[in-house]
C-alpha positions in Angstrom: 130.8 99.3 62.6 130.2 95.5 62.4 133.7 94.8 61.3 135.1 97.0 64.0 133.2 95.1 66.8 133.9 91.4 65.3 137.1 91.9 64.4 136.8 90.8 61.1 138.3 92.4 57.9 135.7 94.7 56.1 133.5 93.0 53.6 134.6 89.5 54.9 133.2 86.6 52.8 130.8 88.9 51.5 129.9 90.0 47.6 131.0 93.7 46.9 131.1 95.7 44.2 135.0 96.6 44.2 134.5 99.1 41.8 131.9 100.9 43.3 134.1 100.7 46.7 137.3 102.1 44.8 135.3 104.9 43.7 134.5 106.5 47.3 137.1 105.7 48.5 139.7 107.1 45.6 143.0 109.0 46.3 141.4 112.2 44.9 138.8 113.6 46.7 137.7 115.3 43.2 136.9 111.9 42.0 134.8 110.6 44.9 130.4 111.1 44.7 129.3 114.2 46.5 127.3 114.0 49.3 124.0 114.7 47.3 124.8 111.5 44.4 125.3 109.5 48.2 122.0 110.3 49.5 120.7 109.8 46.1 121.8 106.3 46.0 120.7 105.4 49.7 117.4 106.8 48.9 117.0 104.3 46.1 118.6 101.5 48.0 115.7 102.1 50.5 113.4 101.8 48.4 114.2 98.9 46.7 114.7 97.1 50.1 111.8 98.2 51.6 109.2 98.0 48.6 110.8 94.5 47.7 109.9 95.2 44.2 112.8 95.1 41.4 113.1 96.7 37.9 116.1 95.5 36.9 119.6 93.4 37.6 121.2 96.4 39.7 118.1 96.9 41.9 118.4 92.9 41.8 121.7 92.7 43.4 120.9 95.6 46.1 118.2 93.8 47.6 119.7 89.9 47.5 122.8 91.7 49.2 120.8 93.3 52.1 118.6 90.3 52.6 122.0 88.3 53.0 123.4 90.7 55.2 120.0 90.7 57.8 121.0 86.8 57.6 124.6 87.6 58.9 124.1 90.3 60.8 122.4 88.4 63.5 124.9 85.6 63.6 128.1 88.2 64.4 129.7 88.8 68.0 128.1 91.9 69.9 129.9 91.4 72.3 133.8 92.2 73.3 135.6 89.4 74.3 136.8 89.7 78.1 140.3 90.5 78.3 142.8 90.2 81.5 142.9 94.1 82.8 146.5 94.1 81.4 146.1 93.9 78.3 143.8 96.8 78.2 146.5 99.2 79.8 150.0 100.1 78.6 152.5 98.8 81.1 155.0 101.2 80.0 155.6 103.8 82.9 157.3 107.2 81.6 159.2 109.4 84.0 159.4 112.9 83.3 161.7 115.4 85.1 161.0 119.5 83.9 164.5 121.2 84.3 164.3 124.5 86.2 166.8 125.7 83.6 164.3 127.0 81.1 
């Protein structure tokens, strides 16, 4: 959601695991991780971040990624820029007439 609210592309200026990202967005749904696997991974990430204790390089990378995000998030724009009303509306007016011949 931060990408949508800031207008920056996903992973803008942030390191990420491209292989993992591609796996989650595979064109073939059967190659994507299951909801159970995703839940399991998120639980592992939570445990690493919550405890701050790492056992290997993978967990250290997870911890550093979340720590980096914690530093970036407060600097992100959280308010929409003020736009003139005419930029938020469609200026094209369509007039349709319905024929009585139907």
